[in-house]
C-alpha positions as a Python dict, from the first residue, in 0.01 Angstrom:
ca = {
    (1, 'M'): (0, 0, 0),
    (2, 'E'): (155, -280, -168),
    (3, 'T'): (421, -444, 27),
    (4, 'L'): (784, -482, -134),
    (5, 'I'): (972, -803, -43),
    (6, 'L'): (1326, -813, -160),
    (7, 'F'): (1516, -1136, -161),
    (8, 'D'): (1889, -1179, -162),
    (9, 'L'): (1979, -1429, -422),
    (10, 'D'): (2277, -1668, -295),
    (11, 'G'): (2142, -1882, 7),
    (12, 'T'): (1791, -1733, -11),
    (13, 'L'): (1640, -1773, -350),
    (14, 'T'): (1928, -2002, -497),
    (15, 'D'): (2172, -2289, -370),
    (16, 'S'): (2474, -2105, -525),
    (17, 'G'): (2731, -2253, -311),
    (18, 'P'): (2879, -2537, -553),
    (19, 'G'): (2964, -2311, -810),
    (20, 'I'): (3063, -2003, -611),
    (21, 'I'): (3343, -2212, -422),
    (22, 'R'): (3474, -2414, -718),
    (23, 'C'): (3566, -2060, -824),
    (24, 'V'): (3699, -1968, -508),
    (25, 'Q'): (3940, -2292, -532),
    (26, 'Y'): (4009, -2236, -890),
    (27, 'A'): (4127, -1870, -825),
    (28, 'L'): (4342, -1927, -495),
    (29, 'K'): (4497, -2219, -681),
    (30, 'K'): (4574, -1950, -998),
    (31, 'M'): (4700, -1705, -724),
    (32, 'G'): (4946, -1955, -585),
    (33, 'Q'): (4771, -2058, -260),
    (34, 'P'): (4677, -2397, -133),
    (35, 'A'): (4292, -2470, -240),
    (36, 'P'): (4118, -2569, 67),
    (37, 'K'): (3826, -2801, 114),
    (38, 'A'): (3501, -2692, 11),
    (39, 'E'): (3321, -2692, 364),
    (40, 'E'): (3614, -2423, 458),
    (41, 'L'): (3478, -2159, 186),
    (42, 'S'): (3122, -2132, 290),
    (43, 'C'): (3221, -1794, 406),
    (44, 'F'): (3254, -1641, 44),
    (45, 'V'): (2901, -1771, -21),
    (46, 'G'): (2736, -1360, 46),
    (47, 'P'): (2967, -1112, 90),
    (48, 'P'): (3148, -886, -183),
    (49, 'L'): (3444, -1102, -341),
    (50, 'L'): (3686, -856, -315),
    (51, 'E'): (3660, -805, 35),
    (52, 'Q'): (3656, -1170, 100),
    (53, 'F'): (3953, -1219, -77),
    (54, 'M'): (4143, -992, 111),
    (55, 'A'): (4034, -1099, 449),
    (56, 'Y'): (4038, -1483, 392),
    (57, 'A'): (4356, -1493, 219),
    (58, 'G'): (4534, -1207, 351),
    (59, 'F'): (4555, -1019, 9),
    (60, 'S'): (4645, -661, -74),
    (61, 'R'): (4357, -476, -245),
    (62, 'K'): (4566, -539, -609),
    (63, 'E'): (4613, -894, -534),
    (64, 'A'): (4210, -973, -468),
    (65, 'E'): (4114, -774, -786),
    (66, 'Q'): (4331, -1054, -944),
    (67, 'A'): (4208, -1289, -737),
    (68, 'V'): (3827, -1184, -854),
    (69, 'R'): (3951, -1171, -1251),
    (70, 'Y'): (4045, -1534, -1182),
    (71, 'Y'): (3722, -1647, -1033),
    (72, 'R'): (3542, -1485, -1326),
    (73, 'E'): (3736, -1690, -1562),
    (74, 'R'): (3563, -1997, -1443),
    (75, 'Y'): (3235, -1836, -1319),
    (76, 'N'): (3177, -1724, -1681),
    (77, 'C'): (3137, -2061, -1838),
    (78, 'K'): (3088, -2314, -1571),
    (79, 'G'): (3023, -2155, -1207),
    (80, 'I'): (2715, -1951, -1254),
    (81, 'F'): (2521, -2251, -1369),
    (82, 'E'): (2672, -2504, -1110),
    (83, 'N'): (2351, -2378, -930),
    (84, 'A'): (2002, -2468, -825),
    (85, 'L'): (1676, -2328, -731),
    (86, 'Y'): (1595, -2415, -367),
    (87, 'P'): (1295, -2623, -382),
    (88, 'G'): (927, -2460, -367),
    (89, 'I'): (1085, -2118, -471),
    (90, 'P'): (902, -2075, -776),
    (91, 'G'): (580, -2174, -609),
    (92, 'M'): (622, -1918, -340),
    (93, 'L'): (704, -1633, -567),
    (94, 'S'): (413, -1722, -739),
    (95, 'R'): (150, -1736, -479),
    (96, 'L'): (308, -1414, -326),
    (97, 'G'): (289, -1214, -688),
    (98, 'E'): (-113, -1352, -735),
    (99, 'A'): (-165, -1234, -352),
    (100, 'G'): (-57, -855, -453),
    (101, 'F'): (314, -835, -323),
    (102, 'R'): (581, -674, -537),
    (103, 'L'): (878, -860, -556),
    (104, 'G'): (1232, -793, -607),
    (105, 'V'): (1592, -875, -565),
    (106, 'A'): (1863, -727, -387),
    (107, 'S'): (2210, -900, -443),
    (108, 'S'): (2578, -814, -401),
    (109, 'K'): (2636, -1045, -702),
    (110, 'P'): (2702, -823, -1034),
    (111, 'E'): (2402, -750, -1164),
    (112, 'V'): (2433, -916, -1508),
    (113, 'Y'): (2497, -1265, -1330),
    (114, 'V'): (2205, -1210, -1133),
    (115, 'R'): (1990, -1146, -1436),
    (116, 'Q'): (2132, -1434, -1650),
    (117, 'I'): (2028, -1658, -1332),
    (118, 'L'): (1707, -1562, -1284),
    (119, 'E'): (1623, -1601, -1671),
    (120, 'H'): (1797, -1924, -1645),
    (121, 'F'): (1564, -2052, -1383),
    (122, 'R'): (1256, -1883, -1541),
    (123, 'V'): (1161, -1687, -1258),
    (124, 'I'): (1280, -1349, -1377),
    (125, 'Q'): (910, -1276, -1457),
    (126, 'Y'): (824, -1260, -1079),
    (127, 'L'): (1095, -994, -984),
    (128, 'D'): (1125, -635, -1024),
    (129, 'P'): (1314, -439, -908),
    (130, 'I'): (1667, -635, -972),
    (131, 'A'): (1960, -476, -822),
    (132, 'G'): (2320, -578, -806),
    (133, 'S'): (2654, -474, -828),
    (134, 'E'): (2876, -347, -1082),
    (135, 'L'): (3122, -573, -1229),
    (136, 'D'): (3398, -312, -1176),
    (137, 'G'): (3340, -314, -783),
    (138, 'R'): (3107, -54, -747),
    (139, 'R'): (2791, -91, -549),
    (140, 'T'): (2905, -420, -366),
    (141, 'D'): (2794, -321, 1),
    (142, 'K'): (2442, -438, 103),
    (143, 'S'): (2336, -157, 208),
    (144, 'E'): (2379, 36, -118),
    (145, 'V'): (2228, -259, -318),
    (146, 'I'): (1932, -205, -111),
    (147, 'E'): (1955, 162, -148),
    (148, 'E'): (1947, 120, -538),
    (149, 'A'): (1651, -131, -512),
    (150, 'L'): (1419, 84, -310),
    (151, 'K'): (1512, 397, -589),
    (152, 'R'): (1419, 178, -846),
    (153, 'A'): (1107, 62, -723),
    (154, 'A'): (1056, 441, -594),
    (155, 'Y'): (1028, 311, -223),
    (156, 'E'): (1262, 533, -66),
    (157, 'N'): (990, 711, 116),
    (158, 'K'): (776, 401, 200),
    (159, 'R'): (1020, 188, 372),
    (160, 'E'): (769, 83, 621),
    (161, 'H'): (612, -126, 352),
    (162, 'V'): (945, -310, 267),
    (163, 'I'): (1035, -652, 387),
    (164, 'M'): (1404, -755, 326),
    (165, 'C'): (1466, -1136, 306),
    (166, 'G'): (1821, -1340, 300),
    (167, 'D'): (2078, -1588, 478),
    (168, 'R'): (2367, -1376, 626),
    (169, 'C'): (2430, -1111, 860),
    (170, 'Y'): (2481, -859, 564),
    (171, 'D'): (2111, -893, 461),
    (172, 'A'): (2028, -806, 830),
    (173, 'I'): (2263, -533, 884),
    (174, 'G'): (2172, -378, 547),
    (175, 'A'): (1781, -394, 582),
    (176, 'A'): (1828, -218, 955),
    (177, 'E'): (2035, 56, 804),
    (178, 'H'): (1751, 142, 608),
    (179, 'G'): (1483, 82, 861),
    (180, 'L'): (1327, -225, 669),
    (181, 'R'): (1175, -513, 811),
    (182, 'F'): (1386, -812, 791),
    (183, 'A'): (1315, -1199, 777),
    (184, 'G'): (1640, -1448, 770),
    (185, 'V'): (1610, -1768, 647),
    (186, 'S'): (1861, -2049, 842),
    (187, 'Y'): (1849, -2275, 513),
    (188, 'G'): (2115, -2097, 342),
    (189, 'Y'): (2485, -2010, 424),
    (190, 'G'): (2451, -1816, 715),
    (191, 'S'): (2388, -1983, 1065),
    (192, 'V'): (2058, -1900, 1305),
    (193, 'E'): (2348, -1764, 1519),
    (194, 'E'): (2521, -1544, 1256),
    (195, 'L'): (2131, -1363, 1194),
    (196, 'E'): (2028, -1333, 1571),
    (197, 'S'): (2408, -1139, 1637),
    (198, 'A'): (2282, -895, 1327),
    (199, 'G'): (1952, -817, 1495),
    (200, 'A'): (1735, -1071, 1318),
    (201, 'G'): (1417, -1165, 1504),
    (202, 'Q'): (1198, -1360, 1278),
    (203, 'I'): (1387, -1662, 1097),
    (204, 'A'): (1268, -1934, 882),
    (205, 'D'): (1392, -2279, 869),
    (206, 'S'): (1245, -2352, 511),
    (207, 'V'): (1089, -2180, 196),
    (208, 'E'): (755, -2317, 310),
    (209, 'E'): (831, -2149, 665),
    (210, 'L'): (950, -1812, 485),
    (211, 'E'): (656, -1782, 281),
    (212, 'K'): (415, -1808, 603),
    (213, 'L'): (669, -1580, 782),
    (214, 'L'): (638, -1283, 492),
    (215, 'L'): (250, -1314, 528),
    (216, 'E'): (246, -1296, 915),
    (217, 'L'): (525, -977, 880),
    (218, 'A'): (297, -810, 580),
    (219, 'E'): (-54, -877, 790),
    (220, 'K'): (98, -709, 1097),
    (221, 'Q'): (165, -415, 881),
    (222, 'E'): (-193, -362, 753),
    (223, 'D'): (-272, -380, 1141),
}
């Protein structure tokens, strides 16, 4: 049975922090809030924006929705490409595909942006399914995104053959909710402590280590 590997995008395949953080600073300033230093805003990389604005700035839902609109003003034209693939990602995807794995993406970022980014970096050909959230705020919870990815891949009843890979607790929790194996990465925006507290038992510190870990997890399933 072909193993399906679902990757998170931000902090796992791409180092998207600079663009996200600059857009958050822009949105907070437009909302009349002081714009914190970049290192204080890494919490925005990964989780759904609406909920994170509410949690971080104490915004009401209506205020957070306006903050998201401001965020997208800058993101659509600049922030989306203030971004880079982590070194080694294209080679890893190519080798895993050649080895017979099916590869996909499950991201809380709006799917239209996910596809733009993957096309921009010329790795979209390795990835199917590609599941993300909707611009209107639907399907932002990671568990919902994973469910959509499983549905599109027709793996709803083959969960024992799926590995989720990500850098934040939301990825680990979403994988656990669906009974999926999980491979964490510590080179993104979540700490080892965050991942371990969410139940991650296997964590890679680099893209090279991640490739080895994914191969090991797949071999264990075959055994």
